[in-house]
Backbone as a chain_set.jsonl record, in Angstrom:
{"seq": "XXXXXXXXXXXXXXXXXXXXXXXXXXXXXXXXXXXXXXXXXXXXXXXXXXXXXXXXXXXXXXXXXXXXXXXXXXXXXXXXXXXXXXXXXXXXXXXXXXXXXXXXXXXXXXXXXXXXXXXXXXXXXXXXXXXXXXXXXXXXXXXXXXXXXXXXXXXXXXXXXXXXXXXXXXXXXXXXXXXXXXXXXXXXXXXXXXXXXXXXXXXXXXXXXXXXXXXXXXX", "coords": {"N": [[47.756, 36.752, 198.325], [46.637, 33.737, 199.74], [43.856, 31.401, 199.354], [43.218, 29.949, 201.564], [41.899, 30.106, 204.753], [43.078, 31.501, 207.772], [43.112, 29.842, 210.871], [42.249, 30.286, 214.285], [44.023, 29.3, 217.314], [42.275, 27.662, 218.747], [40.419, 26.697, 216.971], [39.471, 24.095, 215.142], [39.189, 21.685, 212.424], [35.969, 20.137, 211.931], [35.498, 16.965, 213.244], [34.706, 13.801, 211.693], [33.0, 10.63, 211.328], [33.748, 7.358, 210.097], [31.682, 5.241, 208.018], [29.874, 2.601, 209.623], [31.007, -0.834, 210.042], [30.461, -4.373, 209.509], [30.06, -5.325, 212.037], [29.77, -4.308, 215.476], [31.994, -3.627, 217.976], [33.774, -3.652, 221.103], [35.092, -2.479, 224.276], [33.344, -1.995, 227.411], [33.573, 1.143, 228.238], [32.73, 2.802, 230.245], [30.484, 2.584, 232.948], [27.5, 3.826, 234.089], [24.987, 5.325, 236.262], [21.518, 6.212, 236.782], [19.905, 9.124, 235.288], [22.008, 10.612, 234.115], [23.403, 13.573, 233.1], [23.844, 15.967, 230.374], [25.749, 17.674, 231.281], [27.244, 16.06, 232.966], [28.394, 14.454, 231.016], [29.657, 16.212, 229.141], [31.167, 18.688, 230.496], [30.442, 22.159, 231.311], [31.482, 25.621, 231.524], [33.874, 28.268, 232.236], [36.461, 27.476, 231.702], [36.252, 25.54, 229.779], [34.57, 26.474, 227.761], [35.981, 28.185, 225.817], [37.072, 26.238, 224.205], [35.253, 25.114, 222.528], [35.259, 24.958, 219.748], [37.331, 23.369, 219.24], [37.63, 20.29, 219.035], [39.42, 18.059, 219.59], [40.734, 19.099, 221.857], [38.647, 19.771, 223.673], [37.552, 17.314, 224.1], [39.078, 16.121, 226.0], [37.868, 16.585, 228.368], [35.651, 15.036, 228.635], [33.255, 13.328, 230.517], [34.495, 14.213, 232.813], [33.652, 14.885, 235.384], [32.723, 12.517, 236.3], [34.527, 10.376, 235.776], [37.69, 11.11, 235.507], [39.648, 9.771, 234.093], [38.562, 8.844, 231.797], [38.828, 9.923, 229.016], [41.531, 9.26, 228.347], [41.554, 6.471, 228.701], [39.614, 5.711, 226.831], [40.801, 6.417, 224.371], [43.088, 4.798, 224.43], [41.922, 2.287, 224.332], [40.852, 2.248, 221.85], [38.294, 3.128, 221.528], [34.791, 2.274, 222.234], [32.04, 1.264, 224.28], [29.435, 2.97, 226.133], [27.626, 2.381, 229.042], [24.521, 2.714, 230.684], [21.878, 3.893, 232.94], [18.495, 4.872, 233.477], [17.015, 7.649, 231.659], [19.229, 8.762, 230.355], [21.419, 11.323, 229.372], [19.943, 13.594, 229.926], [18.886, 17.057, 230.315], [20.567, 19.862, 228.933], [20.62, 20.624, 225.367], [23.122, 20.139, 224.396], [25.334, 19.641, 221.836], [27.994, 18.9, 221.869], [28.159, 16.964, 223.787], [27.734, 14.645, 222.501], [29.335, 14.812, 220.229], [32.048, 15.077, 221.176], [32.447, 12.579, 222.636], [32.187, 10.874, 220.389], [34.499, 11.59, 218.966], [36.376, 10.49, 220.67], [36.002, 7.852, 220.196], [33.708, 6.469, 220.998], [31.342, 4.084, 220.264], [28.804, 3.092, 220.626], [25.945, 3.619, 222.732], [24.473, 2.156, 225.439], [21.651, 1.815, 227.228], [19.062, 2.044, 229.816], [17.039, 3.899, 229.259], [16.663, 6.846, 227.182], [17.169, 10.426, 227.209], [15.356, 12.426, 224.995], [16.432, 14.425, 223.149], [19.208, 14.161, 223.4], [19.538, 11.558, 222.52], [18.952, 11.885, 219.783], [21.105, 13.52, 219.071], [23.251, 11.759, 219.42], [22.816, 9.951, 217.306], [23.152, 11.713, 215.167], [25.875, 12.052, 215.213], [26.849, 9.602, 214.615], [26.825, 7.611, 216.589], [25.552, 4.701, 217.931], [22.45, 4.511, 219.46], [21.156, 2.493, 221.976], [18.815, 0.432, 223.758], [18.273, -1.573, 226.668], [16.419, -4.491, 226.257], [15.348, -5.956, 228.339], [15.44, -4.343, 231.224], [16.742, -5.204, 233.59], [18.916, -6.627, 232.712], [21.106, -5.062, 232.687], [22.548, -5.476, 234.959], [24.184, -7.589, 234.43], [26.292, -6.614, 233.017], [29.463, -5.224, 233.117], [31.808, -2.576, 233.753], [34.531, -2.549, 231.593], [33.978, -4.982, 230.41], [33.951, -6.86, 227.354], [32.086, -6.239, 224.518], [30.062, -7.365, 221.774], [28.356, -6.8, 218.762], [27.098, -8.567, 216.339], [26.533, -8.761, 212.726], [25.702, -6.112, 212.089], [24.611, -4.425, 210.086], [22.324, -5.788, 209.372], [20.821, -5.908, 211.774], [20.364, -3.225, 212.334], [18.702, -2.451, 210.271], [16.523, -3.986, 210.843], [13.474, -4.293, 212.8], [13.193, -5.523, 215.188], [14.224, -6.858, 218.469], [17.739, -7.418, 219.117], [20.678, -9.528, 219.478], [23.222, -8.934, 221.903], [26.464, -9.717, 222.458], [28.265, -10.619, 225.299], [31.449, -10.892, 225.517], [33.182, -11.255, 227.559], [31.868, -12.444, 229.753], [30.656, -14.511, 228.463], [27.984, -14.614, 227.982], [24.81, -13.614, 226.524], [22.545, -10.911, 225.743], [19.466, -9.163, 225.068], [18.91, -6.294, 223.044], [17.468, -3.185, 221.889], [16.673, -0.853, 219.239], [15.295, 2.266, 218.174], [15.264, 3.396, 215.659], [14.326, 5.58, 213.056], [13.532, 5.404, 209.51], [15.053, 7.378, 208.196], [16.934, 7.963, 210.185], [18.296, 5.571, 210.273], [19.647, 5.599, 207.828], [21.307, 7.755, 208.299], [22.918, 6.683, 210.33], [24.148, 4.578, 208.902], [25.685, 6.081, 207.238], [27.583, 7.128, 208.863], [26.989, 9.327, 210.343], [25.3, 12.574, 210.545], [26.551, 14.673, 209.103], [28.128, 13.373, 207.145], [26.04, 12.046, 205.846], [24.552, 14.2, 204.814], [26.42, 15.309, 203.045], [26.619, 13.194, 201.217], [24.03, 13.173, 200.173], [24.026, 15.634, 198.877], [25.952, 15.168, 196.923], [24.642, 13.241, 195.419], [22.559, 14.765, 194.407], [23.977, 16.546, 192.822], [24.964, 14.774, 190.953], [22.659, 13.967, 189.66], [21.734, 16.241, 188.49], [21.397, 18.204, 185.457], [24.193, 18.861, 183.31], [25.945, 21.985, 183.407], [24.933, 24.37, 181.106], [24.083, 22.476, 179.342], [21.434, 21.479, 177.316], [18.257, 20.102, 177.977], [16.816, 17.318, 176.305], [13.983, 17.593, 174.207], [10.786, 16.339, 175.152], [9.253, 13.683, 173.539], [6.082, 13.418, 172.029]], "CA": [[47.159, 36.12, 199.508], [46.002, 32.481, 199.369], [42.439, 31.282, 199.655], [43.043, 29.25, 202.827], [41.689, 31.007, 205.872], [43.813, 31.186, 208.987], [42.284, 29.498, 212.014], [42.83, 30.537, 215.583], [44.555, 28.081, 217.948], [41.211, 26.812, 219.274], [39.463, 26.383, 215.92], [39.943, 22.925, 214.406], [38.165, 21.114, 211.548], [34.995, 19.278, 212.599], [35.771, 15.559, 212.946], [33.601, 12.957, 211.255], [33.197, 9.206, 211.571], [33.533, 6.494, 208.943], [30.487, 4.409, 208.076], [30.138, 1.389, 210.405], [31.218, -2.079, 209.312], [29.464, -5.429, 209.683], [29.806, -5.578, 213.447], [30.173, -3.27, 216.413], [32.648, -4.307, 219.09], [34.632, -2.825, 221.941], [34.885, -2.696, 225.697], [32.523, -1.024, 228.133], [34.511, 2.15, 228.743], [32.184, 3.419, 231.45], [29.122, 2.216, 233.335], [26.975, 4.875, 234.961], [23.651, 5.083, 236.774], [20.383, 6.939, 236.208], [19.862, 10.593, 235.231], [23.265, 11.23, 233.692], [23.085, 14.772, 232.323], [24.86, 16.384, 229.41], [26.832, 18.287, 232.057], [28.115, 14.961, 233.373], [29.119, 13.957, 229.849], [30.516, 17.278, 228.624], [31.001, 19.817, 231.412], [30.501, 23.523, 230.806], [32.322, 26.458, 232.377], [34.772, 29.215, 231.575], [37.693, 26.79, 231.28], [35.967, 24.667, 228.648], [33.867, 27.216, 226.717], [36.816, 28.628, 224.695], [37.526, 25.089, 223.422], [34.104, 24.481, 221.876], [35.565, 24.746, 218.333], [38.537, 22.536, 219.206], [37.116, 19.025, 219.56], [40.46, 17.276, 220.262], [41.035, 19.656, 223.18], [37.496, 19.713, 224.569], [37.273, 15.909, 224.395], [39.841, 15.732, 227.192], [37.042, 16.839, 229.549], [34.474, 14.175, 228.606], [33.005, 12.596, 231.774], [35.484, 14.652, 233.789], [33.069, 14.879, 236.729], [32.4, 11.132, 236.65], [35.772, 9.607, 235.746], [38.654, 11.916, 234.744], [40.512, 8.921, 233.264], [37.804, 8.344, 230.641], [39.403, 10.218, 227.697], [42.769, 8.505, 228.142], [41.209, 5.061, 228.551], [38.88, 5.535, 225.577], [41.756, 6.456, 223.263], [43.955, 3.619, 224.515], [41.135, 1.107, 223.976], [40.339, 2.37, 220.498], [36.861, 3.37, 221.611], [33.99, 1.235, 222.855], [30.647, 1.538, 224.637], [29.038, 3.52, 227.427], [26.42, 1.709, 229.533], [23.904, 3.55, 231.711], [20.539, 3.603, 233.414], [17.359, 5.607, 232.914], [17.065, 9.082, 231.373], [20.609, 9.116, 230.001], [21.571, 12.49, 228.512], [18.967, 14.649, 230.226], [19.455, 18.398, 230.485], [20.657, 20.745, 227.779], [20.727, 19.986, 224.051], [24.531, 20.325, 224.045], [25.807, 18.697, 220.835], [29.332, 18.429, 222.213], [28.032, 15.776, 224.633], [27.784, 13.509, 221.576], [30.458, 15.009, 219.313], [33.326, 14.778, 221.827], [32.583, 11.126, 222.798], [32.449, 10.284, 219.075], [35.918, 11.805, 218.671], [37.146, 9.559, 221.502], [35.796, 6.495, 219.722], [32.498, 5.811, 221.509], [30.634, 3.526, 219.114], [27.411, 2.878, 220.972], [25.532, 3.881, 224.111], [23.477, 1.143, 225.78], [21.069, 2.282, 228.492], [17.668, 1.671, 230.053], [16.232, 4.851, 228.497], [17.367, 8.062, 226.776], [16.542, 11.729, 227.004], [15.065, 12.448, 223.563], [17.32, 15.256, 222.336], [20.553, 13.584, 223.382], [19.48, 10.387, 221.634], [19.061, 12.392, 218.411], [22.475, 13.993, 218.863], [24.112, 10.581, 219.258], [22.622, 9.476, 215.936], [23.738, 12.695, 214.249], [27.329, 11.908, 215.199], [27.216, 8.229, 214.27], [26.882, 6.735, 217.765], [24.309, 3.935, 217.949], [21.745, 4.505, 220.745], [20.482, 1.22, 222.199], [18.232, 0.243, 225.084], [18.112, -2.953, 227.102], [15.053, -4.996, 226.138], [15.02, -6.247, 229.729], [16.308, -3.429, 231.974], [17.542, -5.896, 234.61], [20.124, -7.188, 232.102], [22.247, -4.172, 232.929], [23.313, -6.032, 236.082], [25.142, -8.558, 233.905], [27.317, -5.909, 232.241], [30.381, -4.477, 233.981], [32.83, -1.761, 233.096], [35.662, -3.37, 231.18], [33.523, -6.129, 229.619], [34.023, -6.731, 225.894], [30.791, -6.489, 223.892], [30.06, -7.502, 220.316], [27.061, -6.84, 218.081], [27.358, -9.05, 214.975], [25.533, -8.486, 211.683], [25.192, -4.783, 212.408], [23.776, -3.893, 209.015], [21.029, -6.469, 209.427], [20.045, -5.557, 212.969], [19.94, -1.822, 212.273], [17.573, -2.366, 209.346], [15.383, -4.713, 211.396], [12.68, -3.581, 213.795], [13.032, -6.381, 216.359], [15.396, -6.903, 219.344], [18.91, -8.1, 218.569], [21.563, -10.007, 220.538], [24.511, -8.319, 222.221], [27.3, -10.74, 223.086], [29.259, -10.202, 226.283], [32.55, -11.829, 225.301], [33.88, -11.455, 228.835], [31.107, -13.396, 230.572], [30.171, -15.602, 227.643], [26.534, -14.569, 227.922], [24.217, -12.646, 225.611], [21.28, -10.306, 226.149], [18.77, -8.508, 223.968], [18.8, -4.832, 223.04], [16.636, -2.663, 220.813], [16.839, 0.537, 218.834], [14.026, 2.783, 217.637], [15.665, 4.283, 214.578], [13.438, 5.776, 211.905], [14.191, 5.095, 208.244], [16.07, 8.407, 207.94], [17.995, 7.798, 211.175], [19.094, 4.413, 209.857], [20.538, 6.045, 206.764], [22.318, 8.603, 208.935], [23.843, 5.781, 211.004], [24.924, 3.868, 207.877], [26.603, 7.055, 206.623], [28.572, 7.557, 209.844], [26.578, 10.577, 210.975], [24.507, 13.501, 209.738], [27.38, 15.446, 208.178], [28.421, 12.5, 206.012], [24.773, 11.805, 205.153], [24.219, 15.411, 204.062], [27.355, 15.392, 201.92], [26.244, 12.181, 200.233], [22.807, 13.627, 199.503], [24.402, 16.727, 197.977], [26.642, 14.571, 195.781], [23.613, 12.602, 194.596], [21.837, 15.824, 193.709], [24.86, 17.044, 191.77], [25.059, 13.752, 189.921], [21.402, 13.855, 188.912], [21.425, 17.521, 187.836], [21.981, 18.315, 184.115], [25.433, 19.63, 183.257], [25.752, 23.406, 183.138], [24.989, 24.724, 179.691], [23.552, 21.393, 178.518], [20.002, 21.56, 177.194], [17.524, 18.858, 178.056], [16.15, 16.947, 175.057], [12.522, 17.748, 174.319], [10.033, 15.109, 175.316], [8.438, 13.357, 172.365], [4.685, 13.082, 172.339]], "C": [[46.417, 34.863, 199.073], [44.55, 32.456, 199.794], [42.175, 30.591, 200.99], [42.911, 30.238, 203.972], [42.494, 30.552, 207.081], [42.826, 30.894, 210.101], [43.015, 29.863, 213.287], [43.264, 29.227, 216.219], [43.474, 27.145, 218.469], [40.106, 26.548, 218.254], [40.057, 25.271, 215.058], [38.833, 22.405, 213.501], [37.235, 20.184, 212.324], [35.276, 17.821, 212.247], [34.516, 14.827, 212.495], [33.968, 11.506, 211.501], [32.964, 8.433, 210.281], [32.241, 5.699, 209.121], [30.811, 3.119, 208.83], [30.301, 0.165, 209.52], [30.117, -3.087, 209.607], [29.204, -5.787, 211.136], [30.342, -4.427, 214.284], [30.779, -3.984, 217.614], [33.555, -3.348, 219.835], [34.348, -3.119, 223.4], [33.914, -1.654, 226.262], [33.479, -0.043, 228.804], [34.054, 2.747, 230.064], [30.773, 2.894, 231.683], [28.645, 3.217, 234.374], [25.541, 4.531, 235.368], [22.581, 5.874, 236.051], [20.657, 8.448, 236.158], [21.225, 11.24, 234.979], [22.931, 12.393, 232.762], [24.167, 15.058, 231.284], [26.001, 17.118, 230.1], [27.786, 17.227, 232.595], [29.002, 14.509, 232.206], [30.121, 14.986, 229.341], [30.328, 18.515, 229.478], [31.065, 21.167, 230.698], [31.461, 24.319, 231.697], [33.316, 27.282, 231.59], [36.053, 28.562, 231.074], [37.477, 26.023, 229.98], [35.348, 25.419, 227.478], [34.764, 27.674, 225.572], [37.252, 27.487, 223.771], [36.419, 24.485, 222.556], [34.322, 24.255, 220.381], [36.836, 23.929, 218.142], [38.183, 21.19, 219.838], [38.218, 18.163, 220.182], [40.762, 17.775, 221.671], [39.863, 19.483, 224.14], [37.162, 18.268, 224.951], [38.031, 15.418, 225.623], [39.04, 15.95, 228.474], [35.784, 15.957, 229.588], [34.407, 13.318, 229.872], [33.986, 12.987, 232.88], [34.956, 14.609, 235.218], [32.776, 13.462, 237.227], [33.659, 10.286, 236.77], [36.78, 10.365, 234.887], [39.583, 11.082, 233.854], [39.833, 8.489, 231.964], [38.459, 8.675, 229.301], [40.654, 9.386, 227.394], [42.456, 7.029, 227.898], [40.502, 4.786, 227.234], [39.832, 5.509, 224.381], [42.666, 5.229, 223.259], [43.225, 2.361, 224.066], [40.661, 1.131, 222.53], [38.834, 2.551, 220.471], [36.127, 2.212, 222.253], [32.583, 1.729, 223.148], [30.545, 2.265, 225.973], [27.725, 2.844, 227.793], [25.842, 2.544, 230.666], [22.476, 3.158, 232.023], [19.463, 4.398, 232.703], [17.691, 7.073, 232.673], [18.479, 9.569, 231.078], [20.619, 10.312, 229.048], [20.563, 13.584, 228.755], [19.668, 15.999, 230.35], [19.477, 19.179, 229.193], [20.774, 19.941, 226.494], [22.157, 20.019, 223.519], [25.045, 19.257, 223.078], [27.181, 18.134, 221.17], [29.296, 17.198, 223.119], [27.916, 14.504, 223.8], [29.008, 13.6, 220.67], [31.793, 14.626, 219.953], [33.483, 13.284, 222.128], [32.834, 10.407, 221.463], [33.92, 10.413, 218.717], [36.798, 10.832, 219.446], [36.915, 8.1, 221.123], [34.602, 5.764, 220.288], [31.654, 5.381, 220.31], [29.143, 3.35, 219.375], [27.168, 3.222, 222.425], [24.344, 2.965, 224.389], [22.918, 1.454, 227.163], [19.651, 1.726, 228.659], [16.72, 2.595, 229.297], [17.041, 6.117, 228.248], [16.508, 9.305, 226.966], [16.477, 11.948, 225.492], [16.1, 13.22, 222.734], [18.719, 14.666, 222.275], [20.602, 12.349, 222.493], [19.651, 10.822, 220.179], [20.476, 12.867, 218.111], [23.449, 12.841, 218.684], [24.024, 10.067, 217.828], [23.308, 10.419, 214.954], [25.251, 12.6, 214.177], [27.761, 10.446, 215.084], [27.388, 7.28, 215.432], [25.535, 6.028, 217.883], [23.668, 3.966, 219.341], [20.932, 3.216, 220.892], [19.901, 1.186, 223.604], [18.135, -1.249, 225.382], [16.652, -3.363, 226.907], [14.507, -5.35, 227.516], [15.944, -5.41, 230.598], [17.205, -4.108, 233.002], [18.83, -6.491, 234.04], [21.345, -6.305, 232.301], [23.135, -4.699, 234.055], [24.361, -7.031, 235.613], [26.24, -7.945, 233.066], [28.161, -5.063, 233.186], [31.326, -3.627, 233.149], [34.04, -2.631, 232.804], [35.269, -4.601, 230.38], [33.66, -5.828, 228.128], [32.689, -7.131, 225.296], [30.952, -6.582, 222.379], [28.627, -7.565, 219.81], [27.337, -7.282, 216.649], [26.246, -8.646, 214.022], [24.882, -7.122, 211.883], [24.248, -4.243, 211.337], [22.381, -4.5, 209.047], [20.199, -5.995, 210.602], [19.577, -4.115, 212.94], [18.731, -1.675, 211.352], [16.327, -3.05, 209.901], [14.682, -3.883, 212.469], [12.574, -4.356, 215.108], [14.295, -6.358, 217.223], [16.519, -7.725, 218.718], [19.841, -8.511, 219.708], [22.83, -9.16, 220.673], [25.312, -9.37, 222.972], [28.255, -10.093, 224.083], [30.378, -11.228, 226.216], [33.315, -12.12, 226.575], [33.184, -12.508, 229.689], [30.647, -14.611, 229.786], [28.661, -15.642, 227.507], [26.075, -13.521, 226.909], [22.935, -12.085, 226.208], [20.703, -9.574, 224.951], [18.736, -6.992, 224.159], [17.914, -4.419, 221.871], [17.112, -1.273, 220.415], [15.487, 0.99, 218.277], [14.314, 3.763, 216.513], [14.599, 4.37, 213.497], [14.213, 5.434, 210.641], [15.311, 6.101, 207.95], [17.229, 8.261, 208.924], [18.882, 6.603, 210.846], [20.09, 4.813, 208.78], [21.646, 6.94, 207.316], [23.361, 7.734, 209.62], [24.734, 5.065, 209.998], [25.938, 4.782, 207.201], [27.729, 7.463, 207.571], [28.236, 8.882, 210.49], [25.898, 11.515, 209.996], [25.346, 14.267, 208.73], [27.721, 14.618, 206.947], [27.164, 12.27, 205.17], [24.407, 12.995, 204.27], [25.129, 15.573, 202.849], [26.986, 14.406, 200.818], [24.998, 12.587, 199.463], [23.111, 14.745, 198.514], [25.112, 16.192, 196.735], [25.651, 13.897, 194.846], [22.852, 13.642, 193.776], [22.674, 16.402, 192.575], [24.912, 16.067, 190.607], [23.813, 13.642, 189.066], [21.025, 15.132, 188.178], [22.046, 17.566, 186.448], [23.227, 19.187, 184.149], [25.143, 21.072, 182.869], [25.905, 23.696, 181.658], [24.434, 23.664, 178.775], [22.036, 21.453, 178.509], [19.378, 20.179, 177.306], [16.832, 18.574, 176.727], [14.643, 17.096, 175.213], [11.835, 16.394, 174.417], [9.162, 14.879, 174.1], [7.04, 12.981, 172.807], [4.143, 12.136, 171.28]], "O": [[45.637, 34.917, 198.122], [44.068, 33.349, 200.491], [41.056, 30.631, 201.5], [43.755, 31.122, 204.125], [42.576, 29.359, 207.373], [41.83, 31.598, 210.265], [44.239, 29.766, 213.367], [42.917, 28.154, 215.724], [43.723, 25.949, 218.622], [38.982, 26.214, 218.629], [41.028, 25.487, 214.333], [37.656, 22.65, 213.769], [37.665, 19.52, 213.268], [35.291, 17.471, 211.067], [33.402, 15.191, 212.872], [35.108, 11.191, 211.841], [32.106, 8.79, 209.474], [31.768, 5.511, 210.242], [31.915, 2.592, 208.692], [29.802, 0.125, 208.395], [28.986, -2.713, 209.917], [28.231, -6.478, 211.438], [31.23, -3.682, 213.869], [30.139, -4.853, 218.206], [34.04, -2.363, 219.278], [33.465, -3.914, 223.722], [33.696, -0.593, 225.678], [34.112, -0.363, 229.81], [34.869, 3.146, 230.896], [29.974, 2.775, 230.753], [29.292, 3.43, 235.399], [24.96, 3.565, 234.875], [22.707, 6.173, 234.864], [21.509, 8.971, 236.877], [21.549, 12.279, 235.555], [22.252, 12.21, 231.752], [25.251, 14.474, 231.311], [27.108, 17.179, 229.565], [28.993, 17.457, 232.674], [30.187, 14.222, 232.379], [31.293, 14.671, 229.134], [29.427, 19.313, 229.219], [31.661, 21.296, 229.628], [32.167, 23.744, 232.525], [33.566, 27.018, 230.414], [36.664, 29.046, 230.122], [38.399, 25.871, 229.178], [35.569, 25.052, 226.324], [34.344, 27.563, 224.42], [37.747, 27.739, 222.672], [36.629, 23.453, 221.918], [33.627, 23.427, 219.792], [37.353, 23.811, 217.031], [38.408, 20.978, 221.03], [37.976, 17.57, 221.233], [41.017, 16.979, 222.575], [40.056, 19.093, 225.291], [36.562, 18.022, 225.998], [37.66, 14.406, 226.218], [39.478, 15.547, 229.551], [34.946, 16.115, 230.477], [35.383, 12.667, 230.246], [34.273, 12.191, 233.774], [35.706, 14.333, 236.154], [32.604, 13.238, 238.425], [33.838, 9.564, 237.751], [36.732, 10.273, 233.66], [40.233, 11.624, 232.961], [40.457, 7.841, 231.123], [38.637, 7.762, 228.495], [40.8, 8.868, 226.286], [43.022, 6.41, 226.997], [40.746, 3.766, 226.59], [39.687, 4.679, 223.484], [42.976, 4.687, 222.198], [43.835, 1.465, 223.483], [40.126, 0.139, 222.037], [38.174, 2.172, 219.503], [36.748, 1.277, 222.757], [32.004, 2.501, 222.384], [31.435, 2.187, 226.82], [26.819, 2.741, 226.966], [26.585, 3.031, 231.518], [21.933, 2.215, 231.447], [19.507, 4.578, 231.486], [18.517, 7.666, 233.366], [18.873, 10.656, 231.501], [19.912, 10.315, 228.04], [20.342, 14.425, 227.883], [20.891, 16.068, 230.476], [18.506, 19.161, 228.437], [20.997, 18.73, 226.524], [22.369, 19.934, 222.309], [25.178, 18.094, 223.458], [27.496, 17.006, 220.791], [30.283, 16.469, 223.214], [27.992, 13.402, 224.342], [29.645, 12.588, 220.376], [32.589, 13.921, 219.334], [34.566, 12.746, 221.896], [33.602, 9.446, 221.41], [34.526, 9.463, 218.222], [37.838, 10.397, 218.952], [37.563, 7.208, 221.67], [34.474, 4.556, 220.09], [31.298, 6.195, 219.458], [28.324, 3.448, 218.461], [28.073, 3.128, 223.254], [23.342, 2.991, 223.675], [23.637, 1.365, 228.159], [19.119, 1.044, 227.784], [15.713, 2.142, 228.754], [17.974, 6.431, 228.988], [15.28, 9.246, 226.892], [17.45, 11.679, 224.788], [16.587, 12.711, 221.725], [19.35, 14.668, 221.218], [21.588, 12.119, 221.794], [20.406, 10.204, 219.428], [20.988, 12.641, 217.015], [24.376, 12.935, 217.88], [25.047, 9.78, 217.207], [23.968, 9.971, 214.016], [25.852, 13.02, 213.188], [28.895, 10.096, 215.413], [28.034, 6.242, 215.287], [24.493, 6.681, 217.929], [24.275, 3.499, 220.305], [20.116, 2.891, 220.03], [20.419, 1.823, 224.521], [17.943, -2.072, 224.487], [15.747, -2.654, 227.348], [13.346, -5.077, 227.822], [17.128, -5.729, 230.706], [18.313, -3.637, 233.261], [19.741, -6.826, 234.798], [22.479, -6.743, 232.108], [24.329, -4.406, 234.099], [25.329, -7.292, 236.328], [27.037, -8.664, 232.464], [27.626, -4.274, 233.965], [31.602, -3.929, 231.988], [34.513, -3.363, 233.674], [36.121, -5.212, 229.734], [33.503, -4.686, 227.697], [32.208, -8.239, 225.534], [31.842, -5.972, 221.786], [27.792, -8.287, 220.356], [27.764, -6.472, 215.826], [25.162, -8.243, 214.443], [23.658, -6.998, 211.849], [23.206, -3.67, 211.653], [21.387, -3.822, 208.787], [19.011, -5.711, 210.454], [18.508, -3.803, 213.463], [17.839, -0.87, 211.618], [15.208, -2.742, 209.488], [15.229, -2.903, 212.975], [11.927, -3.888, 216.046], [15.337, -5.888, 216.766], [16.277, -8.61, 217.897], [19.803, -7.915, 220.785], [23.421, -8.733, 219.682], [24.876, -9.856, 224.015], [28.963, -9.142, 223.754], [30.269, -12.311, 226.792], [34.021, -13.124, 226.662], [33.84, -13.365, 230.28], [30.286, -15.631, 230.373], [28.113, -16.605, 226.972], [26.848, -12.658, 226.492], [22.317, -12.706, 227.073], [21.38, -9.391, 223.939], [18.559, -6.484, 225.266], [17.646, -5.216, 220.973], [17.848, -0.61, 221.147], [14.638, 0.161, 217.949], [13.694, 4.822, 216.42], [14.039, 3.357, 213.078], [15.421, 5.2, 210.697], [16.393, 5.715, 207.507], [18.387, 8.418, 208.537], [20.083, 6.626, 211.111], [21.251, 4.406, 208.822], [22.786, 6.885, 206.853], [24.557, 8.003, 209.512], [25.941, 4.952, 210.21], [26.935, 4.311, 206.654], [28.713, 8.068, 207.146], [29.093, 9.503, 211.119], [25.91, 11.294, 208.785], [24.897, 14.491, 207.606], [27.616, 15.109, 205.824], [27.216, 12.296, 203.941], [24.001, 12.823, 203.121], [24.673, 15.928, 201.762], [27.033, 14.739, 199.634], [24.91, 12.376, 198.253], [22.522, 14.799, 197.435], [24.905, 16.693, 195.63], [25.796, 13.966, 193.626], [22.543, 13.424, 192.605], [22.155, 16.71, 191.502], [24.906, 16.461, 189.44], [23.885, 13.274, 187.894], [20.117, 15.131, 187.348], [23.132, 17.017, 186.259], [23.306, 20.14, 184.924], [24.22, 21.35, 182.104], [26.894, 23.308, 181.036], [24.313, 23.887, 177.57], [21.41, 21.477, 179.568], [19.917, 19.202, 176.785], [16.316, 19.493, 176.09], [14.094, 16.753, 176.26], [12.283, 15.419, 173.814], [8.421, 15.766, 173.677], [6.845, 12.314, 173.824], [2.983, 11.728, 171.352]]}, "num_chains": 1, "name": "protein.A"}
């Protein structure tokens, strides 16, 4: 008998994201209003619950109550952004409301304000959470617009507002993030799972080889 464990039909490997490059770009896949809940993003229910360990399958239900075409459009576009209003991601702490959009290629979420737990989940799955510096600027962004954030590595490390270019309208606006030092490293790693693996590799590399004695310290 081999060492590989058999998986059931609804158990798939957990997807991860590559570390981000020098810029973030894509179209606005969806624009929503205030108080979008995790149920809006990733519905629950008896039809979906059995798929919770099958991210490719469960991702087909992302934003199903808001726009059933979202998964198909997101994959065809190669991912992009979600734009929203106040209190985005309120409700349960459902991780799949960040994991499934990540699988579909959502690179960033740009809103007026976030529910705290969902914001953390976005970071853990490598999705950049951003807020409009001037909330009224949301009126200048439409679904389908192409957005670009240049010099991503620089702006993530900085603490000040940064420009977001709307390539469709030719205008720019300011956005902010409130990432802690650890959250920045998680984002640069492509998510918490990648970050944790990297930390474990560093620890292995710094540990003495098995069976090798440390040299005594000279006094």
